[in-house]
N, C-alpha and C positions, 0 to 999 in steps of 0.2 A: 049195507045194513051192517047195524051196528048191535051185539050180542053181549050178556051177562054170563059171565062162569064162574064160578068159585071153585079152588085150586087147593086140595092139600097137596104140602111136600114135607119131606124129609131135609133138611138143610144140614151141610160138612160143616162141623164146628169151625175150623181155623175159618173157611170162603165165604159162609153164606151163602154159598151156591142151592138152587132149590135140583135135589136129586126126585130122581122118579113121579113126580105131580102125579097125582088124580083129577078129574077135571067133572066137574057135577055142573046141570045143568037148571040145577035150583039149589036153593038155597036150604032150605028143609033135608032134601039129600045133603047135603053136602053133609052138613051137623051133624046128622045122623051117620055118619062116616068118622065124623070127628072126632063126637062124641066115644063112638067106638075104639076107635084107637088111642082117645086118655085113658078110657075106663083101662086097659089092657097095660099101656103106663104108670096107673096110677099103682094097681097090682103089684106090677116089680116092682117097683122104688117111692110108696106109697109112705107121705111125711108122715114122722108125729109131731105130737104135739106134747104136752105135760100130763096130758089126761090119758094116755097111752093109744092114740090113733087122732087120726088129722082123714073126717068122712070124706068122701068125694062128693062133690059141690053138684048135689043131682041136676040134671037137666041141662049144664054149664058147662059145658067141656072147655070153653074159652078159658074161664076160671082155673078149670082145674088144670090146663095148661100152662095158664102164670103161675102157680102156685108150685108149678114142679119145675118148672122153671127157675124161682128163687128159691125152691128144695134143692134143684144143683147147683146151681151158683155158689149156695152155704155150704156143701159138703167140697165141692173145688178150693173158698178159700181155703175151708177149716185143713186139707188133707194137702194143698199146697200143690196141687195142680191146675194144671189148665186145661176150660173144656171136654173132660172126655167121652161126654155124650153129644149123637147130633139135636140138632133141634126138631121142631113142624112149624110150618108156616101155614096158615087157614089166609085166605084171602082171597076180595072179590075184583075180575076184571071184568071191563068193557074192552071187546074184543071186533074188527073190523072182519064180517065175511061178505066175499065179493066172491068176483067170476072169477076164474080162473082162469090165468092168463095163459098156460102152456095148451087150454082146449081150443083153441084158437087155428 
């Protein structure tokens, strides 16, 4: 039987490998958690614009993630450093669940 799961994981900057994934059975639950994570990140390194601040895109953690990644890359390029922050990966997977062959 195939089931769909959503995952949120941090990634190593150099390798892009997922670490410590959280797995969710519904997209809504995964988006709520991703929104919480992105809001925490936003509070830590919120990008600024010429009006004194950039607002978190309400209810849209995927857009917030893209904005934060672009902001991080700009800082890295400006300061001449390479990927000092890890990245987040939000993904959907279809996985096969079957009988446990060791249970026979």
